[in-house]
Rosetta silent file (secondary structure, phi, psi, omega in degrees, C-alpha in Angstrom):
SEQUENCE: MTVLRRSRRLAQARGAALLIRSHVAAGWGYNGEGQLGDGTVTSRSGSGDIRVGDDVVQVAAGSGHGLALRSDGTVWAWGFNGAGELGDGTRTSRSTPVQVTGLTGVTQVAASGYFSLALRSDGTVSAWGDDSAGQLGSARSSIPVTRPVNTIGAGSGITQLSAGDFHMLALKQDGTVLAWGANGYGQLGNGGTAPVTGPVQVTGLANATQVAAGGEFSLAVHVPVPLPIVPDLTGDTTAQAGQALQAVGLVLSTVRSVVDHSCSNIGTVMSQNPVAGSRVSLGSAVSITIGTRPPHPCP
SCORE:     score description
SCORE:     0.000 S_00000001
   1 L     0.000  -31.466 -179.965   -4.621    5.405  -31.452 S_00000001
   2 H   -65.563  -42.902  179.416   -4.935    3.125  -28.379 S_00000001
   3 H   -62.933  -43.975  179.146   -1.840    1.136  -29.344 S_00000001
   4 H   -62.038  -40.325 -177.729    0.121    4.313  -29.960 S_00000001
   5 H   -63.624  -41.707  178.636   -1.020    5.750  -26.644 S_00000001
   6 H   -65.592  -41.941  178.855    0.188    2.664  -24.756 S_00000001
   7 H   -64.526  -37.275 -179.241    3.483    2.721  -26.632 S_00000001
   8 H   -63.271  -42.706 -179.652    3.841    6.414  -25.945 S_00000001
   9 H   -58.420  -41.788 -179.997    3.483    5.929  -22.193 S_00000001
  10 H   -67.268  -42.811 -178.577    6.311    3.382  -22.293 S_00000001
  11 H   -64.352  -39.106  179.697    8.485    5.575  -24.487 S_00000001
  12 H   -67.376  -34.873  179.885    8.001    8.565  -22.219 S_00000001
  13 H   -66.247  -26.464 -179.846    8.887    6.501  -19.181 S_00000001
  14 L  -117.719   32.930 -172.149   12.170    5.615  -20.864 S_00000001
  15 L   -72.004  163.434  177.368   12.581    8.855  -22.803 S_00000001
  16 E  -101.665  155.133  175.704   15.751   10.583  -23.838 S_00000001
  17 E  -106.117  141.557  179.368   16.778   14.154  -23.026 S_00000001
  18 E  -128.672  146.291  171.458   18.069   16.522  -25.680 S_00000001
  19 E  -155.495  166.511  176.625   19.738   19.906  -25.520 S_00000001
  20 E   -99.064  129.843  179.425   21.920   22.253  -27.537 S_00000001
  21 E  -129.941  111.797 -177.438   25.483   22.663  -26.310 S_00000001
  22 L    53.400   42.211  178.073   27.679   25.194  -28.159 S_00000001
  23 L    70.277    8.516  174.262   25.409   24.790  -31.185 S_00000001
  24 E  -111.770  130.526 -179.847   25.899   21.007  -31.135 S_00000001
  25 E   -73.365  142.122  178.885   22.905   18.869  -30.127 S_00000001
  26 E  -131.347  155.837  179.815   23.445   16.504  -27.208 S_00000001
  27 E  -149.603  160.182  177.555   21.363   13.711  -25.719 S_00000001
  28 E  -160.001  161.981 -179.873   21.242   11.213  -22.866 S_00000001
  29 E   110.465 -150.823 -178.187   18.885    8.619  -21.358 S_00000001
  30 L   -65.949  140.129 -174.573   17.024    5.737  -22.987 S_00000001
  31 L  -139.302   25.651 -176.452   18.248    4.903  -26.491 S_00000001
  32 L   -63.995  -21.726  178.326   16.429    1.731  -27.473 S_00000001
  33 L  -108.631    9.045 -178.526   15.122    3.336  -30.668 S_00000001
  34 L    79.869   19.833 -175.410   18.277    5.295  -31.481 S_00000001
  35 L   -73.206   -4.479  173.784   16.759    8.540  -30.177 S_00000001
  36 L   -88.544   -7.739  170.867   20.155    9.741  -28.912 S_00000001
  37 L    64.784   25.170 -176.656   21.314    9.941  -32.525 S_00000001
  38 L  -106.422   11.692  178.345   24.815    8.591  -31.865 S_00000001
  39 L    87.500    2.745  179.649   24.639    5.578  -34.159 S_00000001
  40 L  -126.258  176.826  171.008   23.882    3.110  -31.350 S_00000001
  41 L  -122.450   32.615 -178.440   20.910    1.837  -29.368 S_00000001
  42 L   -98.781  122.799  179.267   22.837    1.955  -26.096 S_00000001
  43 L   -73.030  157.075  178.385   21.321    4.024  -23.289 S_00000001
  44 E  -153.009  154.136 -178.321   23.544    6.297  -21.224 S_00000001
  45 E   -99.436   -4.171  176.221   23.327    8.525  -18.162 S_00000001
  46 E  -116.391  152.415 -175.513   25.800   11.137  -19.414 S_00000001
  47 E   -71.619  149.506  175.607   25.353   13.502  -22.337 S_00000001
  48 E  -144.608  151.653 -176.210   26.865   12.808  -25.723 S_00000001
  49 E   -72.051  144.286  175.367   26.847   14.707  -28.979 S_00000001
  50 L   -95.714  136.760 -173.072   24.323   13.919  -31.705 S_00000001
  51 L   -79.787   74.492 -176.344   25.814   13.654  -35.169 S_00000001
  52 L  -134.268   10.006  178.204   23.882   16.474  -36.765 S_00000001
  53 L   105.588  172.236 -175.754   26.411   19.287  -37.275 S_00000001
  54 L  -109.625   21.015 -179.501   27.740   22.231  -35.287 S_00000001
  55 L  -128.740   36.998 -179.794   25.119   24.828  -36.260 S_00000001
  56 E   -75.988  133.297 -179.300   22.040   23.540  -34.430 S_00000001
  57 E  -112.257  -16.375  177.862   19.686   26.301  -33.270 S_00000001
  58 E  -161.186  146.781  172.794   16.836   24.239  -31.763 S_00000001
  59 E  -126.126  157.289  175.764   15.972   20.654  -30.803 S_00000001
  60 E  -143.820  140.190 -176.763   12.639   18.961  -30.091 S_00000001
  61 E  -116.088  126.497  172.958   11.963   15.564  -28.527 S_00000001
  62 L   -95.209 -164.796 -179.473    9.035   13.281  -29.334 S_00000001
  63 L   -63.284  -41.993 -178.956    8.171   10.021  -27.599 S_00000001
  64 L  -140.056   16.891 -179.735   10.934    8.112  -29.355 S_00000001
  65 E  -141.027  160.937  179.329   12.422   10.485  -31.896 S_00000001
  66 E  -126.316  155.443  176.285   14.326   13.752  -32.015 S_00000001
  67 E  -127.887  146.640  174.079   14.420   16.759  -34.323 S_00000001
  68 E  -134.412  131.480  173.807   17.140   19.335  -34.876 S_00000001
  69 E   -99.894  126.497  179.666   16.809   22.644  -36.685 S_00000001
  70 E   -99.280  164.410 -174.139   20.009   23.897  -38.251 S_00000001
  71 L   -64.443  -18.564  178.740   20.941   27.497  -39.001 S_00000001
  72 L   -86.747    6.159  177.129   20.391   26.964  -42.733 S_00000001
  73 L    84.403    7.471  176.272   16.678   26.275  -42.111 S_00000001
  74 L   -92.263  159.664 -178.395   16.876   22.518  -42.695 S_00000001
  75 E  -122.697  137.754 -179.469   15.474   19.920  -40.289 S_00000001
  76 E  -124.054  147.807 -174.252   17.089   16.641  -39.282 S_00000001
  77 E  -141.066  156.185 -179.936   15.488   13.710  -37.470 S_00000001
  78 E  -159.076  163.171  178.496   16.462   10.420  -35.819 S_00000001
  79 E   104.719 -151.367 -177.300   15.057    7.634  -33.646 S_00000001
  80 L   -65.087  141.537 -175.144   11.788    5.713  -33.905 S_00000001
  81 L  -139.644   26.568 -176.993   10.004    6.054  -37.249 S_00000001
  82 L   -63.187  -24.165  179.250    7.070    3.649  -37.071 S_00000001
  83 L  -112.244   14.133  179.246    4.598    6.418  -37.948 S_00000001
  84 L    79.326   17.045 -174.066    6.840    8.302  -40.378 S_00000001
  85 L   -69.853   -9.056  176.339    7.741   10.923  -37.789 S_00000001
  86 L   -85.304  -15.039  172.846   11.273   11.287  -39.197 S_00000001
  87 L    67.759   26.253  179.507    9.871   12.669  -42.452 S_00000001
  88 L  -104.170   13.529  178.690   12.335   10.927  -44.771 S_00000001
  89 L    85.983    3.154 -179.726    9.700    9.077  -46.790 S_00000001
  90 L  -126.823  179.815  171.104   10.150    5.787  -44.926 S_00000001
  91 L  -123.715   32.090 -179.966    9.052    4.079  -41.728 S_00000001
  92 L   -96.914  124.099  179.298   12.544    2.862  -40.951 S_00000001
  93 L   -67.840  151.719 -176.148   13.967    3.903  -37.589 S_00000001
  94 E  -132.100  135.749  177.419   17.368    5.645  -37.625 S_00000001
  95 E   -96.240   -3.596  172.642   20.104    5.793  -35.009 S_00000001
  96 E  -130.782  153.196 -174.945   21.803    8.719  -36.770 S_00000001
  97 E   -63.360  141.420  171.034   20.148   11.895  -38.105 S_00000001
  98 E  -123.305  152.170 -178.913   18.618   12.024  -41.579 S_00000001
  99 E   -78.281  133.610  174.239   17.403   15.158  -43.293 S_00000001
 100 L   -69.343  130.711 -172.263   13.646   15.710  -43.365 S_00000001
 101 L   -73.271  141.839  169.601   12.734   15.900  -47.033 S_00000001
 102 L    70.594   17.813 -179.061   11.577   19.066  -48.754 S_00000001
 103 L  -111.098  126.230  173.783   11.915   21.485  -45.851 S_00000001
 104 L  -140.246  161.628  176.813   13.704   24.835  -46.123 S_00000001
 105 L    65.788   26.646 -178.573   13.346   28.181  -44.395 S_00000001
 106 E   -80.971  140.028  179.985   12.257   26.587  -41.116 S_00000001
 107 E  -115.041  -16.505  178.864   12.343   28.743  -37.969 S_00000001
 108 E  -157.882  146.365  174.722   10.952   26.316  -35.358 S_00000001
 109 E  -124.435  155.747  177.920   10.266   22.596  -34.927 S_00000001
 110 E  -143.456  141.509  179.749    7.945   20.731  -32.563 S_00000001
 111 E  -145.345  142.296  173.512    7.651   17.029  -31.768 S_00000001
 112 E  -168.116  162.584 -178.667    5.546   14.901  -29.457 S_00000001
 113 L    53.704 -124.942 -178.667    3.827   11.558  -29.551 S_00000001
 114 L  -126.798   41.343  177.974    4.549   10.116  -32.978 S_00000001
 115 E  -147.236  166.826 -176.610    4.396   13.206  -35.167 S_00000001
 116 E  -141.843  152.628  177.171    6.456   16.272  -36.021 S_00000001
 117 E  -140.236  156.755  177.450    5.818   19.808  -37.206 S_00000001
 118 E  -139.855  140.833  176.664    7.847   22.692  -38.572 S_00000001
 119 E  -107.671  127.236  179.286    7.123   26.413  -38.841 S_00000001
 120 E   -95.845  164.821 -175.299    8.606   28.258  -41.805 S_00000001
 121 L   -63.481  -23.315 -179.617    9.565   31.906  -41.949 S_00000001
 122 L   -91.978    6.626  178.742    6.535   32.742  -44.136 S_00000001
 123 L    94.229   -3.218  178.063    4.067   31.267  -41.611 S_00000001
 124 L   -69.464  137.265  174.552    3.615   27.915  -43.359 S_00000001
 125 E  -110.112  123.244  177.175    3.156   24.944  -41.027 S_00000001
 126 E  -110.693  144.921 -175.524    4.383   21.578  -42.313 S_00000001
 127 E  -142.991  155.774  178.323    3.590   18.307  -40.549 S_00000001
 128 E  -161.178  159.028 -179.534    4.331   14.589  -40.822 S_00000001
 129 E   109.683 -149.657 -178.901    3.923   11.331  -38.905 S_00000001
 130 E   -65.730  134.339  179.708    0.882    9.944  -37.075 S_00000001
 131 E  -131.655   29.616 -174.575   -2.403   11.664  -37.956 S_00000001
 132 L   -66.381  -20.171  179.136   -4.883    9.401  -36.178 S_00000001
 133 L  -117.132   12.090 -177.733   -6.456   12.327  -34.309 S_00000001
 134 L    76.666   18.789 -175.935   -6.044   15.021  -36.966 S_00000001
 135 L   -71.750  -11.477  176.088   -3.029   16.427  -35.130 S_00000001
 136 L   -84.453   -4.945  178.235   -1.269   17.226  -38.404 S_00000001
 137 L    89.773    6.659  178.157   -3.995   19.744  -39.176 S_00000001
 138 L  -122.105 -174.725 -179.146   -5.485   17.744  -42.046 S_00000001
 139 L   -59.181  137.609 -179.445   -8.180   15.076  -42.362 S_00000001
 140 L   -58.917  139.552 -178.380   -7.717   12.269  -39.850 S_00000001
 141 E  -147.136  142.975  175.263   -6.007    9.236  -41.356 S_00000001
 142 E   -85.541   -6.820  179.930   -4.850    5.843  -40.157 S_00000001
 143 E   -93.283  120.555 -179.907   -2.110    5.939  -42.787 S_00000001
 144 E   -59.877  146.578  176.507    1.104    7.578  -41.512 S_00000001
 145 E   -98.463  110.069 -170.881    2.377   10.640  -43.367 S_00000001
 146 E   -93.163   -6.170  175.683    6.043    9.910  -44.085 S_00000001
 147 E  -132.954  151.279 -178.829    6.954   13.222  -45.748 S_00000001
 148 E   -59.768  137.130  172.062    6.104   16.798  -44.725 S_00000001
 149 E  -124.586  144.148  179.235    2.841   18.204  -46.025 S_00000001
 150 E   -80.142  116.296 -178.292    1.800   21.838  -45.731 S_00000001
 151 E  -103.733  -22.387  173.857   -1.240   21.952  -43.470 S_00000001
 152 E  -132.365  129.823 -171.824   -1.420   25.718  -42.863 S_00000001
 153 L   -79.866  174.436  178.975   -0.439   28.091  -45.640 S_00000001
 154 L   -60.809  152.075  178.903    1.844   31.085  -45.826 S_00000001
 155 L    80.941   15.361 -177.880    0.718   34.294  -44.160 S_00000001
 156 L   -69.545  -22.727 -176.400   -0.870   32.516  -41.191 S_00000001
 157 L    78.865    7.739 -179.783    0.714   34.900  -38.693 S_00000001
 158 E   -75.849  134.810 -178.572    1.800   31.936  -36.549 S_00000001
 159 E  -118.054  -15.265 -179.355    4.929   32.596  -34.484 S_00000001
 160 E  -153.180  142.568  176.239    5.171   29.515  -32.221 S_00000001
 161 E  -119.144  150.008  172.565    4.132   25.853  -32.234 S_00000001
 162 E  -145.698  134.123 -174.471    3.772   23.404  -29.352 S_00000001
 163 E  -108.238  130.186  170.323    2.916   19.706  -29.647 S_00000001
 164 L   -95.074 -168.175 -179.790    0.890   17.607  -27.216 S_00000001
 165 L   -61.494  -47.990 -178.946    0.420   13.867  -27.396 S_00000001
 166 L  -137.868   23.274  176.987   -2.249   14.086  -30.072 S_00000001
 167 E  -144.391  166.015 -177.065   -2.981   17.810  -30.418 S_00000001
 168 E  -129.798  149.697  171.689   -1.258   21.022  -31.469 S_00000001
 169 E  -122.976  145.882  176.886   -1.196   24.637  -30.348 S_00000001
 170 E  -138.030  127.028  177.393   -0.153   27.618  -32.455 S_00000001
 171 E   -93.683  133.496  178.964    0.430   31.166  -31.218 S_00000001
 172 E  -103.657  162.134 -178.645   -0.328   33.994  -33.639 S_00000001
 173 L   -58.295  -32.176 -176.617    1.196   37.466  -33.861 S_00000001
 174 L   -82.933    5.057  177.177   -2.059   39.053  -32.680 S_00000001
 175 L    87.670    0.847  174.523   -1.976   37.104  -29.407 S_00000001
 176 L   -86.591  162.323 -177.147   -4.703   34.637  -30.322 S_00000001
 177 E  -125.809  133.796  176.350   -4.136   30.877  -30.068 S_00000001
 178 E  -106.723  153.967  179.384   -5.158   28.152  -32.529 S_00000001
 179 E  -148.003  153.692  175.540   -5.524   24.459  -31.723 S_00000001
 180 E  -161.216  162.612 -179.988   -6.327   21.225  -33.541 S_00000001
 181 E   109.295 -149.811 -178.592   -6.259   17.434  -33.116 S_00000001
 182 L   -62.965  149.232 -174.085   -7.546   15.285  -30.241 S_00000001
 183 L  -149.396   24.981 -174.819   -9.949   16.985  -27.851 S_00000001
 184 L   -59.896  -25.725  179.950  -11.350   14.331  -25.522 S_00000001
 185 L  -113.198   14.995 -179.709  -10.605   16.429  -22.444 S_00000001
 186 L    78.563   20.592 -175.572  -11.250   19.837  -24.003 S_00000001
 187 L   -68.000  -11.263  176.844   -7.556   20.455  -24.644 S_00000001
 188 L   -85.374  -13.718  174.545   -8.354   22.492  -27.765 S_00000001
 189 L    67.574   24.918 -179.206  -10.150   25.114  -25.672 S_00000001
 190 L  -103.469   12.307  177.700  -12.982   25.629  -28.143 S_00000001
 191 L    88.899   -1.168 -179.627  -15.779   24.750  -25.739 S_00000001
 192 L  -128.086 -174.211  178.594  -16.232   21.182  -27.000 S_00000001
 193 L  -130.443    8.304  178.702  -14.631   17.755  -26.756 S_00000001
 194 L   -83.417  143.507  177.264  -14.844   16.546  -30.366 S_00000001
 195 L   -64.093  151.192 -178.580  -11.576   16.191  -32.316 S_00000001
 196 E  -129.404  130.642 -176.409  -10.859   18.911  -34.865 S_00000001
 197 E   -96.087   -4.513  175.683   -8.805   18.393  -38.020 S_00000001
 198 E  -132.939  161.056 -174.984   -8.254   22.060  -38.830 S_00000001
 199 E   -59.571  134.864  170.992   -7.263   25.030  -36.656 S_00000001
 200 E  -125.552  150.632 -178.704   -9.887   26.454  -34.298 S_00000001
 201 E   -82.580  135.622  174.151   -9.389   29.477  -32.070 S_00000001
 202 L   -67.742  126.844 -174.662   -9.088   28.975  -28.329 S_00000001
 203 L   -81.693  149.950  174.438  -12.019   30.864  -26.846 S_00000001
 204 L    69.067   19.337 -178.550  -11.759   33.527  -24.174 S_00000001
 205 L  -127.669  126.507  179.614   -8.004   33.976  -24.597 S_00000001
 206 L  -139.678  161.457  176.914   -6.313   37.141  -25.844 S_00000001
 207 L    58.407   36.220  177.685   -2.877   38.753  -25.677 S_00000001
 208 E   -73.514  146.060  179.578   -1.088   35.393  -25.407 S_00000001
 209 E  -120.534  -14.124  178.726    2.712   35.474  -25.518 S_00000001
 210 E  -164.092  145.123  179.025    3.583   31.760  -25.256 S_00000001
 211 E  -127.946  155.507  176.858    1.838   28.386  -25.463 S_00000001
 212 E  -147.334  128.084  179.622    2.646   24.878  -24.262 S_00000001
 213 E  -102.949  125.294  176.036    0.807   21.654  -25.072 S_00000001
 214 L   -94.166 -166.017 -179.441    0.904   18.845  -22.531 S_00000001
 215 L   -53.728  -60.182 -179.985   -0.219   15.256  -22.899 S_00000001
 216 L  -138.033   36.038  176.458   -3.937   16.019  -22.939 S_00000001
 217 L  -150.573  171.319 -176.051   -4.045   19.619  -21.701 S_00000001
 218 E  -138.754  152.373  179.801   -2.837   23.048  -22.802 S_00000001
 219 E  -135.244  156.420  175.672   -1.252   26.125  -21.221 S_00000001
 220 E  -152.509  147.492  168.860   -0.647   29.717  -22.260 S_00000001
 221 E   -99.643  130.571  179.702    0.974   32.857  -20.907 S_00000001
 222 E  -148.417  161.115  176.932   -1.138   35.932  -21.622 S_00000001
 223 L   -93.081  116.205 -177.422   -1.682   39.516  -20.557 S_00000001
 224 L   -59.584  140.546  175.857   -5.120   39.749  -18.878 S_00000001
 225 L   -90.403  125.902  179.811   -7.621   42.079  -20.497 S_00000001
 226 L   -57.936  140.101  178.103   -9.234   44.414  -17.907 S_00000001
 227 L   -66.448  137.497 -179.752  -12.912   43.692  -17.369 S_00000001
 228 L   -69.136  151.896  177.266  -15.113   46.357  -18.982 S_00000001
 229 E  -101.387  130.979  178.907  -17.065   48.806  -16.825 S_00000001
 230 L   -66.967  122.730 -179.235  -20.764   49.186  -17.555 S_00000001
 231 L   -75.196  161.442  176.049  -21.317   52.807  -18.649 S_00000001
 232 L   -80.304  115.829 -176.373  -24.088   55.043  -17.270 S_00000001
 233 L   -99.856    1.741 -177.412  -26.852   54.928  -19.886 S_00000001
 234 L   -55.733  128.618  178.497  -29.323   57.193  -18.068 S_00000001
 235 L    88.716   -7.987  178.332  -30.891   59.649  -20.522 S_00000001
 236 L   -80.809  150.142  169.276  -29.671   57.790  -23.636 S_00000001
 237 L   -75.311  170.554  178.576  -32.000   56.690  -26.386 S_00000001
 238 H   -58.760  -42.715  179.992  -32.057   52.985  -27.231 S_00000001
 239 H   -64.535  -43.662  179.710  -29.728   53.589  -30.171 S_00000001
 240 H   -63.770  -39.792  179.475  -27.324   55.655  -28.077 S_00000001
 241 H   -63.642  -42.719  178.393  -27.295   52.997  -25.346 S_00000001
 242 H   -61.027  -41.735  179.108  -26.467   50.285  -27.869 S_00000001
 243 H   -66.591  -40.980 -179.754  -23.574   52.319  -29.255 S_00000001
 244 H   -64.533  -38.922  179.137  -22.199   53.089  -25.785 S_00000001
 245 H   -70.301  -42.368  179.505  -22.250   49.418  -24.827 S_00000001
 246 H   -60.514  -34.761 -177.923  -20.650   48.291  -28.075 S_00000001
 247 H   -64.308  -24.353 -179.603  -17.812   50.748  -27.540 S_00000001
 248 L  -110.613   11.968  175.840  -16.738   48.931  -24.354 S_00000001
 249 L    84.865   22.750  177.735  -17.329   45.388  -25.616 S_00000001
 250 L  -114.912  170.194 -177.811  -20.801   44.824  -24.174 S_00000001
 251 E  -127.943  149.254  176.655  -24.127   44.114  -25.852 S_00000001
 252 E   -86.658  128.353 -179.450  -27.635   45.491  -25.471 S_00000001
 253 E  -110.208 -103.705 -174.693  -30.149   42.782  -24.600 S_00000001
 254 E   -75.290  133.583  173.674  -33.646   43.354  -23.204 S_00000001
 255 E  -117.021  113.131 -176.737  -35.334   46.709  -23.790 S_00000001
 256 E  -110.621  151.676  179.250  -38.318   47.191  -21.485 S_00000001
 257 E  -119.064  137.396  173.958  -40.768   50.084  -21.367 S_00000001
 258 E  -137.592  156.065  179.641  -42.458   51.602  -18.313 S_00000001
 259 E   -71.677  130.102  178.622  -44.546   54.707  -17.834 S_00000001
 260 L  -100.273   92.937 -177.269  -42.464   57.671  -16.709 S_00000001
 261 L   -67.454  -20.608  179.211  -44.833   59.641  -14.487 S_00000001
 262 L   -82.177  -14.105 -179.845  -42.134   62.224  -13.818 S_00000001
 263 L    63.349   18.836 -177.481  -41.845   62.883  -17.564 S_00000001
 264 L   -92.430  -16.592 -177.821  -38.066   63.238  -17.136 S_00000001
 265 L  -134.916   43.708  178.755  -37.010   60.237  -19.267 S_00000001
 266 E   -71.228  119.702  179.512  -39.610   59.889  -21.978 S_00000001
 267 L    82.058    4.853  179.960  -38.001   57.920  -24.792 S_00000001
 268 L  -131.699  173.658 -175.423  -34.739   57.535  -22.907 S_00000001
 269 E   -71.006  127.158  174.469  -33.156   55.165  -20.382 S_00000001
 270 E   -96.431  -39.432 -178.594  -34.603   55.319  -16.877 S_00000001
 271 E  -150.878  167.545 -177.634  -32.717   52.354  -15.401 S_00000001
 272 E  -149.846  160.742  178.249  -30.336   49.561  -16.408 S_00000001
 273 E  -146.669  120.371    1.492  -29.096   46.165  -15.282 S_00000001
 274 L   -66.938  163.042 -178.056  -26.249   45.718  -14.374 S_00000001
 275 L   -72.962  159.599  178.316  -25.980   49.175  -12.854 S_00000001
 276 L   -58.052  139.297  178.506  -23.464   51.740  -14.078 S_00000001
 277 L    95.162   -9.737  179.190  -19.948   51.219  -12.742 S_00000001
 278 L   -72.477  145.369  172.176  -20.204   47.421  -12.519 S_00000001
 279 E   -97.754  126.287 -177.482  -17.308   45.323  -13.878 S_00000001
 280 L  -133.429  169.615  179.661  -18.539   42.473  -16.053 S_00000001
 281 L   -70.915  149.816  176.425  -17.092   39.970  -18.512 S_00000001
 282 L   -57.481  133.590  179.931  -16.394   41.027  -22.068 S_00000001
 283 L    88.220    1.862 -179.323  -19.470   40.430  -24.208 S_00000001
 284 L   -65.833  154.188 -179.568  -21.908   40.582  -21.293 S_00000001
 285 E   -95.057  142.928  177.885  -25.494   41.691  -21.929 S_00000001
 286 E  -125.049  129.911  177.712  -27.028   44.808  -20.411 S_00000001
 287 E  -101.063  152.349 -178.410  -30.792   45.398  -20.245 S_00000001
 288 E  -133.364  157.328  175.079  -32.408   48.829  -20.148 S_00000001
 289 E  -119.109  124.027 -177.921  -35.762   50.344  -19.235 S_00000001
 290 E  -102.439  136.731  178.929  -37.113   53.133  -21.451 S_00000001
 291 E   -80.620  141.180  175.938  -39.645   55.686  -20.170 S_00000001
 292 E  -118.789  160.475 -175.854  -42.925   56.194  -22.001 S_00000001
 293 L   -67.450  134.740  178.182  -45.366   59.119  -21.831 S_00000001
 294 L   -74.730  164.986  179.643  -47.922   58.922  -19.000 S_00000001
 295 L   -69.743  -23.022  179.556  -51.663   59.210  -19.648 S_00000001
 296 L   -90.273  157.549  179.858  -51.771   62.554  -17.856 S_00000001
 297 L   -63.777  141.993  176.613  -50.257   65.744  -19.349 S_00000001
 298 L   -79.517  148.135 -179.687  -46.627   66.338  -18.498 S_00000001
 299 L   -64.567    0.000    0.000  -45.827   69.563  -16.631 S_00000001
């Protein structure tokens, strides 16, 4: 992974730019690995068409390779192929596009570092290339994956993919975000720093609408969830208080008992912490104090 990381830094410094122009993919910049897809390894400062057809709907650029999604759901790749990131079953670099084997019904592609991924219309995620950090969503391996393998099955609900250097992000229909791969800087957002070879949910994030994976960090656009308001539990039984808190996304924690000399809250809530009306984080704990009968007779 260290060698790849050093190579990646160099490739990014001399990277190529890709875009779609009138449904034809175009590229410009460094071309030492054939990542401009024009049949040469000659760099250029002006855009030129990539020989991949006139029905391109999306392109994605890795460190030294490019991907193009065509309107028929097929994926084409070109450029550096040392880790199998072109998905044609070889590790031979190509200066013109080759079709990624076994892929149909693709709706989005993602590329970064030395690996590639594709999202199919049924929610299946296919991946190929370098898997040294588990970024393909399967068990970590030092052996490159030269053909697409399905790492997340149909019905996943995934609507968007984004590739970092050695990690992946996936946005789901319900607004949650999944992540997997390298995690040395916490880029998976699961509260840890250990690499993960299968999808884990990003914690504390809801209502996301778009994700983006950087080198070793992650971003998301989301609609903030309003902080819950602590309800007034005065006069509730312990069971009623627990239900009221659960209804707003809070939890009942400590239940304390004190003598109620006024006899007005025997068996019910006398006080609470935090107080009613406070705004707290979702899942916060609320403690209550229940009144008990005094030793003297109540009026």
